[in-house]
Structures are given as structure tokens and as C-alpha cells.
C-alpha positions in Angstrom: -6.3 13.8 14.5 -4.4 11.8 11.8 -0.7 12.4 10.9 -1.5 13.8 7.4 -3.8 16.4 8.9 -1.3 17.3 11.6 1.4 17.8 9.0 -0.8 19.9 6.7 -1.8 22.1 9.7 1.8 22.5 10.9 3.0 23.5 7.4 0.0 25.7 6.6 -0.8 23.5 3.6 -4.0 24.5 1.7 -6.9 22.2 1.9 -7.2 19.8 -1.0 -9.8 17.3 -1.9 -8.2 13.8 -1.7 -10.0 12.9 -4.9 -8.0 15.6 -6.7 -4.7 13.7 -6.2 -3.4 11.8 -9.2 -2.8 8.1 -8.8 0.9 8.7 -9.0 0.8 11.3 -6.3 -1.1 8.8 -4.1 1.5 6.2 -4.9 4.3 8.7 -4.1 3.0 9.3 -0.6 1.8 5.6 -0.2 5.3 4.4 -0.9 6.7 6.6 1.9 3.9 5.6 4.3 4.4 1.9 3.6 8.1 2.2 4.1 7.6 4.0 7.4 5.1 1.3 8.6 7.5 -1.5 7.5 10.5 0.1 9.1 8.6 0.7 12.3 7.5 -2.9 12.5 11.1 -4.1 11.7 12.7 -2.0 14.4 10.0 -2.9 16.8 11.2 -6.5 16.6 14.5 -5.4 18.2 17.6 -3.4 17.8 20.2 -4.7 15.3 22.8 -3.5 12.9 21.5 -1.0 10.3 22.3 -3.3 7.4 20.2 -6.0 9.0 17.4 -3.6 9.5 17.6 -2.6 5.8 17.7 -6.2 4.7 14.7 -7.1 6.8 12.7 -4.0 5.6 13.6 -4.6 1.9 11.8 -8.0 2.0 8.5 -6.1 2.3 9.3 -2.9 0.4 9.9 -4.0 -3.2 7.6 -4.3 -6.2 7.6 -8.1 -6.2 6.5 -8.3 -2.5 3.9 -5.5 -3.0 2.5 -7.3 -6.0 2.3 -10.4 -3.9 0.5 -8.5 -1.2 -2.1 -6.8 -3.4 -2.8 -10.0 -5.2 -4.0 -11.5 -1.9 -5.6 -8.3 -0.7 -7.7 -7.5 -3.8 -10.8 -9.5 -2.7 -10.8 -7.5 0.6 -10.7 -4.0 -1.0 -13.7 -1.8 -0.9 -15.1 -0.7 -4.2 -13.5 2.7 -3.7 -10.1 1.1 -2.8 -10.3 -1.2 -5.8 -10.9 1.9 -8.0 -7.9 3.6 -6.6 -5.9 0.4 -7.1 -6.9 0.2 -10.8 -6.1 3.9 -11.4 -2.7 3.4 -9.8 -2.0 0.2 -11.7 -3.0 1.8 -15.0 -0.9 5.0 -14.5 2.3 5.4 -16.4 5.0 6.2 -13.9 7.7 6.6 -16.5 10.1 4.2 -14.8 10.2 0.6 -13.7 11.8 -1.4 -10.9 15.2 -2.9 -11.5 14.3 -6.3 -10.2 10.6 -6.7 -11.1 8.5 -7.2 -14.2 6.6 -4.3 -15.7 3.3 -6.0 -14.6 4.6 -6.4 -11.0 5.7 -2.8 -10.9 2.3 -1.5 -12.1 0.5 -3.6 -9.5 2.9 -2.4 -6.8 2.1 1.2 -7.9 -1.6 0.4 -7.5 -0.9 -1.0 -4.0 1.0 2.2 -3.1 -1.8 4.3 -4.5 -4.3 2.5 -2.2 -2.0 3.1 0.8 -1.6 6.8 -0.2 -5.4 7.1 -0.5 -6.0 5.7 2.9 -3.4 8.0 4.3 -4.7 11.2 2.8 -8.2 10.3 3.8 -7.3 9.6 7.4 -8.1 5.9 7.4 -5.1 4.9 9.4 -6.6 1.8 11.0 -7.6 0.4 7.6 -4.1 1.3 6.1 -2.4 -0.6 9.0 -4.8 -3.6 8.6 -3.9 -3.9 4.9 -0.2 -3.5 5.3 -0.3 -6.0 8.2 -2.2 -8.5 6.1 0.2 -8.0 3.3 3.1 -8.5 5.7 1.7 -11.9 6.6 1.4 -12.9 2.9 5.1 -12.1 2.4 6.2 -13.6 5.7 4.1 -16.7 5.8 2.9 -17.2 2.2 -0.7 -16.7 3.3 -3.0 -14.2 5.0 -5.0 -14.8 8.1 -8.4 -13.1 8.2 -8.0 -9.4 8.3 -8.7 -7.6 11.6 -12.3 -6.5 11.6 -13.0 -7.9 8.1 -15.7 -10.2 7.0 -15.2 -12.6 4.1 -14.0 -11.3 0.8 -16.6 -9.6 -1.4 -16.5 -11.5 -4.6 -17.7 -8.6 -6.7 -14.5 -6.6 -6.0 -12.3 -9.6 -7.0 -14.3 -10.2 -10.1 -14.2 -6.5 -11.1 -10.4 -6.5 -11.1 -9.7 -9.7 -13.1 -9.1 -7.5 -16.2 -5.4 -7.3 -16.7 -3.6 -4.5 -18.5 
């Protein structure tokens, strides 16, 4: 059973159709999930002072890095994931990041919405594959082939070329 389902069961949360969540609700939970994965990966690299853990995590958990991740990942998204991304990107969060452009912030929100969608639908392996591939983009400037993925479907990349 996936973590989201375990939490819902433990707290007696009512069943909800994942499609009923707004893109900003998906981004809200996606932000937390992404942060948990990044922090887990950082601490897994070895114990160090908390400020160093924070510094290392912050490299991956900011709007600019997430925009960089999603830019490389877009061709690998399924049509459903691409749709969630567009809904998240086009949502109006009512705030912006301090150190990012509005466009970067919107794309980061779309990325977080995709992560949130994968989390609430129990697609943990896919979620981890996307975050890991994004990590490689930030860490090395490029992405190796994603685990278990074939080459990028051009139709998804073409469908998202329309900017806000």
C-alpha cells in the first residue's frame, strides 16, 4: 500500500477522486513530497551539519531548479501528466518566489502538481523516477535515460510548446 493511502486510512480521511483535486492542491502536496524525497536523498549521502543539509537540499527545492527539471522532463511525461503540468502551470497561486521569475515559478508549480498527482494516485515508482531524473539535470546539467523509459514521445513535447 502506498504512503498516501496509509495516511488516509490512519486518519479516517474520506475517499476522494484524485481528479477532484485542484492543480494548486496537487502542487501543495507535491511540494512536500518533493522536499521529502530530496531531503531523504541528501541525508542518505551522509550525516553532516544541519545548515549543510539545508544548503544541499535547497539546490533542488527551489523554483529555478524545478523549472530546469521540468523543462528536461516534459518530453517524457505521459499525456495525463502533461495535462496535470499544464493545469498547474496555468493556475494562479496568488504569490511568487522571491528569487525566480514569474514564468519559472509557474513552471515549478506545474512540476509540483505532477509530483502531487503521482503521489495521490499511488504512482510512487514513477514519482521517484521523475525526481531522480530532475536531480540529475540540476546536478550534472543533463539527464540520463530515465529508468524504465523509452525515448521521449514527441507529441507530448509538441503539445506543451505553447507558453503562457
